[in-house]
Each structure stands twice: as structure tokens, then as C-alpha cells.
C-alpha positions in Angstrom: -68.4 85.3 50.7 -70.3 87.7 48.0 -73.2 89.3 48.9 -75.3 86.9 46.8 -73.9 83.7 48.3 -74.5 85.5 51.7 -78.3 85.8 50.9 -78.4 82.5 49.3 -77.3 80.9 52.4 -79.7 82.5 54.7 -82.7 81.1 52.8 -83.8 77.7 54.0 -85.6 75.3 51.8 -88.7 73.7 53.3 -89.8 70.7 51.3 -93.6 69.9 50.7 -94.9 73.6 52.1 -97.6 74.6 51.6 -98.7 71.7 49.7 -96.9 68.5 48.6 -94.6 68.9 45.7 -93.6 72.4 46.8 -90.4 73.5 48.1 -91.1 76.4 49.8 -88.2 79.5 49.9 -88.2 80.5 53.8 -86.4 83.9 54.0 -86.7 83.9 57.8 -83.5 83.2 58.7 -82.4 86.0 56.2 -84.5 88.2 58.1 -83.3 87.7 61.4 -79.4 88.5 60.5 -79.4 92.3 60.5 -76.4 92.3 57.7 -78.2 90.0 55.4 -81.2 91.8 55.6 -79.3 95.3 54.7 -77.7 93.8 51.9 -80.9 92.5 50.5 -82.5 95.8 50.9 -80.0 97.5 49.5 -79.5 95.1 46.5 -83.6 95.6 45.7 -83.3 99.4 45.7 -80.3 99.9 43.9 -81.0 99.5 40.5 -84.0 102.1 40.9 -81.8 104.8 43.0 -81.9 107.4 40.1 -85.6 106.6 39.1 -87.1 108.9 41.0 -89.7 106.6 42.4 -92.9 108.2 44.0 -94.8 105.0 45.7 -93.2 101.4 46.0 -96.1 98.9 46.1 -95.5 95.9 48.3 -97.1 92.6 47.4 -99.1 90.7 50.3 -97.3 89.7 52.5 -93.5 89.8 52.4 -93.6 92.7 49.7 -94.9 94.4 53.1 -91.4 93.4 55.0 -88.9 94.8 51.9 -91.3 97.7 50.8 -90.7 100.2 53.6 -86.9 100.0 53.9 -87.0 100.4 50.0 -89.0 103.0 49.9 -87.0 105.3 52.5 -83.8 104.5 50.5 -85.3 105.7 47.4 -87.3 108.5 49.1 -90.6 107.6 48.3 -93.8 106.4 49.7 -95.4 102.9 50.4 -98.4 101.2 49.6 -99.7 97.6 49.7 -101.5 95.1 47.5 -103.8 92.9 49.5 -105.5 89.8 48.6 -109.4 90.4 48.4 -111.3 91.8 51.1 -108.1 92.7 53.7 -108.1 96.3 53.0 -110.7 98.2 55.1 -111.6 101.2 52.8 -112.7 101.9 49.4 -110.7 99.6 46.9 -109.9 98.8 43.1 -109.3 95.0 42.2 -107.5 93.2 39.5 -108.8 89.5 38.9 -106.0 87.1 37.8 -106.1 83.1 36.6 -104.2 80.7 38.6 -103.7 77.2 38.2 -106.8 76.1 39.2 -109.5 79.1 39.1 -108.7 83.0 40.4 -107.9 85.2 42.4 -108.0 89.1 43.0 -105.6 91.7 44.3 -106.9 94.8 45.8 -105.7 98.5 46.8 -107.4 101.1 48.3 -108.3 103.8 45.6 -106.0 106.6 46.5 -103.1 104.3 47.2 -101.3 105.4 43.6 -102.1 108.9 42.0 -102.3 109.7 38.2 -98.6 110.0 36.8 -96.8 108.8 40.2 -93.7 106.7 39.1 -94.3 102.8 40.7 -91.8 100.4 41.7 -93.2 97.1 42.8 -91.5 94.8 45.4 -92.4 91.2 46.7 -89.6 88.6 48.1 -90.5 85.7 45.0 -91.4 86.3 41.6 -92.6 82.5 40.6 -95.3 82.5 37.8 -95.7 86.0 37.6 -99.4 86.2 37.7 -100.0 88.3 41.2 -96.9 90.5 40.1 -98.4 90.9 36.5 -102.1 91.5 38.0 -100.9 94.2 40.6 -99.0 96.2 37.8 -102.1 96.1 35.6 -104.1 97.5 38.9 -101.3 100.2 39.7 -101.5 101.0 35.7 -105.6 101.2 35.8 -105.3 103.7 38.8 -103.0 105.9 36.3 -99.5 104.9 37.7 -96.5 104.5 35.6 -94.9 101.4 36.8 -91.2 101.9 36.5 -90.4 98.3 37.2 -90.4 95.3 39.8 -88.2 93.9 42.1 -88.1 90.6 44.0 -85.5 88.9 46.2 -86.0 85.4 44.8 -86.7 84.4 41.1 -87.8 80.9 40.7 -86.4 81.1 37.2 -87.8 77.7 35.7 -91.2 79.2 36.2 -90.6 82.0 33.6 -92.7 84.6 36.2 -90.7 87.5 34.5 -92.6 86.6 31.2 -95.5 87.7 32.3 -94.2 91.1 33.2 -94.6 94.1 31.0 -92.0 96.1 32.8 -88.4 95.8 33.7 -87.9 93.0 36.5 -84.8 93.1 38.9 -84.1 90.0 40.9 -81.2 89.5 43.8 -81.0 86.0 43.4 -82.3 83.6 40.7 -82.9 79.5 42.1 
């Protein structure tokens, strides 16, 4: 079994979650298996080992799971991007469009410094709106987004087209 097959085997489909018509990709079985978790983190970090990343930015909320081990692997720090109103200190924000309405992603204003090399990370890229907004927010703070990595790409939703940076995905479903 290849590493990709092993990881794909550990992802559970949950129909009609969080609403009818959505098939949620549940990664908790993968997280519970130490070998699969290790493989996933290694594959997320692999293309960026020589990129001299300063900060890995984890996107709420499952980016918080993969971000710290990938940051440690790359010798980088870790920062978080959260939905509106979740951070306790001064924030900067980026608003982005949803299918019906808008949402907002925020980071502490000192999370990224001018000229830092930044890698974005999350578990899934679907339509790409949250990831693209996070990249814009990091860039507005003076960060240089080197790339974005995701465990899963829902390829039919074309989220990578929203991104102006290289996108690395471990699995395409």
C-alpha cells in the first residue's frame, strides 16, 4: 500500500454533514493512527524543506492540527488565522465572499512581520475562498506567501484557481 493509499483509507466520508448534500471528509481516523499522522505531516512539509519558511500559518481550525508539526519540521514558527471574533488581541482582517454572503478571517497584527517567508496550511482546499483570503491578509502584513499546502484537495471545486501562490496537496479527491 502506498502512503497516499494508506492516507486515503483513513479518511471517512460523512454524508449530509454539516448540511444536506455535503459529503464531509472526516480526518479523525487518520489523526488517531500515529503512522498515518506522521506520513501526512511529512508529505505536507516535503516540498517546502528547502524553502526557508519563517512562519507556518494554520487556517482555522484543522490547520491548527497540522501546522505545528509541519512548522517544527521546517524549522519555522507557527501563527493562526481564525474566523472573526476568536482572537484575544489586536487583529487585522480580510473579508471574502461565500456562496451566500461574506465571512472574515483574522490574525493578530504581529503574527507575521515584513519580509517573512510564509507557508499556509489547512486540511482541505475546497472553493479556495478562505485560503485566498488568508494569503491576502498575510501579504497585507508584509509577509511573502511562498505556498499553501493541504492534506486534501476537492478538485471538482477548483479552489486552487483562487490562489496566487503554489499549492501542494497530498490527496486529490
